[in-house]
Each structure stands twice: as structure tokens, then as C-alpha cells.
C-alpha positions in Angstrom: -33.4 6.5 9.1 -32.4 7.3 12.7 -29.4 9.2 13.5 -28.4 6.4 16.0 -28.8 3.8 13.6 -26.8 5.6 10.8 -23.9 6.2 13.3 -24.0 2.4 13.9 -23.5 1.9 10.5 -20.9 4.3 9.7 -18.9 2.8 12.6 -19.2 -0.6 11.4 -18.2 0.6 8.1 -15.2 2.6 9.6 -14.1 -0.5 11.4 -14.2 -2.9 8.1 -12.1 -0.1 6.2 -9.6 0.5 9.6 -9.0 -3.3 9.2 -8.9 -3.4 5.4 -6.0 -0.7 5.3 -4.3 -1.8 8.7 -0.9 -2.1 6.7 -0.8 1.5 6.1 2.5 3.0 7.5 2.1 4.6 11.2 3.3 7.8 9.6 0.4 7.9 7.6 -2.0 6.9 9.9 -3.6 10.4 10.9 -4.2 11.5 7.2 -5.8 7.9 6.8 -7.9 8.3 9.7 -9.9 11.1 8.2 -10.2 9.4 4.6 -11.6 6.3 6.5 -14.2 8.4 8.3 -15.3 10.0 5.4 -15.5 6.8 3.0 -17.4 5.0 5.8 -20.0 7.9 5.7 -19.9 8.0 2.0 -20.8 4.1 1.8 -23.7 4.4 4.2 -25.2 7.4 2.1 -24.6 5.3 -0.7 -26.6 2.4 0.5 -29.3 4.5 1.4 -29.3 6.3 -2.0 -29.4 2.7 -3.7 -32.3 1.9 -1.7 -34.2 4.8 -2.9 -33.1 4.4 -6.5 -34.0 0.9 -6.4 -37.5 1.9 -5.2 -38.2 5.1 -7.0 -36.0 4.7 -10.2 -33.6 7.2 -11.9 -35.9 9.1 -13.8 -38.9 11.2 -12.9 -41.4 13.1 -14.7 -41.0 16.6 -14.2 -42.4 19.9 -15.4 -41.8 23.7 -14.6 -45.2 24.7 -14.5 -48.8 23.5 -15.2 -48.7 25.2 -18.7 -45.6 23.5 -19.9 -45.4 20.0 -21.2 -43.7 17.6 -18.7 -40.8 15.9 -19.6 -38.5 12.9 -18.3 -35.5 14.2 -15.9 -32.9 12.6 -14.2 -33.9 12.3 -10.4 -31.7 14.5 -8.0 -30.9 11.3 -6.1 -29.5 9.8 -9.2 -26.9 12.6 -9.6 -26.3 12.7 -6.0 -25.4 8.8 -6.1 -23.1 9.2 -9.2 -21.4 12.1 -7.6 -20.8 10.5 -4.2 -19.8 7.4 -5.8 -17.0 8.9 -7.8 -15.7 10.7 -4.3 -16.1 7.0 -2.6 -14.2 5.4 -5.4 -11.4 7.9 -5.1 -11.2 7.9 -1.5 -10.7 3.9 -1.9 -7.9 4.7 -4.3 -6.0 7.0 -2.3 -6.0 4.5 0.6 -5.0 1.5 -1.6 -2.1 3.6 -3.0 -0.8 4.5 0.6 -0.5 0.7 1.3 3.1 -0.6 1.2 4.7 -2.5 -2.0 3.6 -6.2 -1.5 0.7 -5.6 0.6 -2.4 -7.0 -1.6 -4.8 -4.2 -2.6 -8.1 -4.7 -0.9 -11.1 -5.6 -3.4 -13.5 -3.2 -2.3 -15.6 -3.3 -5.1 -19.0 -5.0 -5.3 -19.1 -8.4 -4.5 -19.8 -11.0 -7.3 -23.3 -11.9 -5.8 -24.3 -8.5 -4.9 -24.8 -9.4 -1.5 -23.1 -5.9 -0.3 -26.3 -4.0 -1.6 -28.5 -5.6 0.6 
């Protein structure tokens, strides 16, 4: 994926998250800005990794050398996806916790029909 295309996706996601969390008090906006940027980057990265995992699977045949038998192992992309997904979820939780009382928390999870994965 070209850098400019990735930047466009990150900016689109950043704008979406900024809108979702617009009710966070002004005194916390500076902190929130960094969290939103990082969450947007993670979301774009997660979507890219998801496409890779969909096409290539979570596991691969692996061998240390020609003399040792091969075995199935989790692909590095699958481990990276899991780690980034956890980081993304933590950031969204932090942002949600900063919303004032009475403001509905955004449902940033996957949509029921899975359309957010496409």
C-alpha cells in the first residue's frame, strides 16, 4: 500500500474517532489528540494485517533447517495482529473513559454484519 493511500486512511479514521469522542472535556483534548492519532494508525494497520491473515492464514509450515522436520507455527503477522488489537482496544477504552457522565459510549467494535472489515 502506498504511503499516501495509508495516510488518507489514517486521516479518515482520525476524523471518525475525533467525531466519536468530541464530547471529551476541553481540558483533556491535548491528551486525547495523541490517543486518537495512535488509534487511527492502529486501526489502519489492523485492517491491513487482517487482509494478510485472510489471504495467508494464521499458521505456516516452518523449519529451522533442511535437516530438521518442519512444524506448524503461528505466523508473525498473526502475533502482530493480536498485539496491535490489544493496544487498539486499550486506547478506545481510555478514550471512552474520558467521556463525561451521561454521554453514551461509542460502540467501536465490529459491526454486526462485518462490513467494517471490508
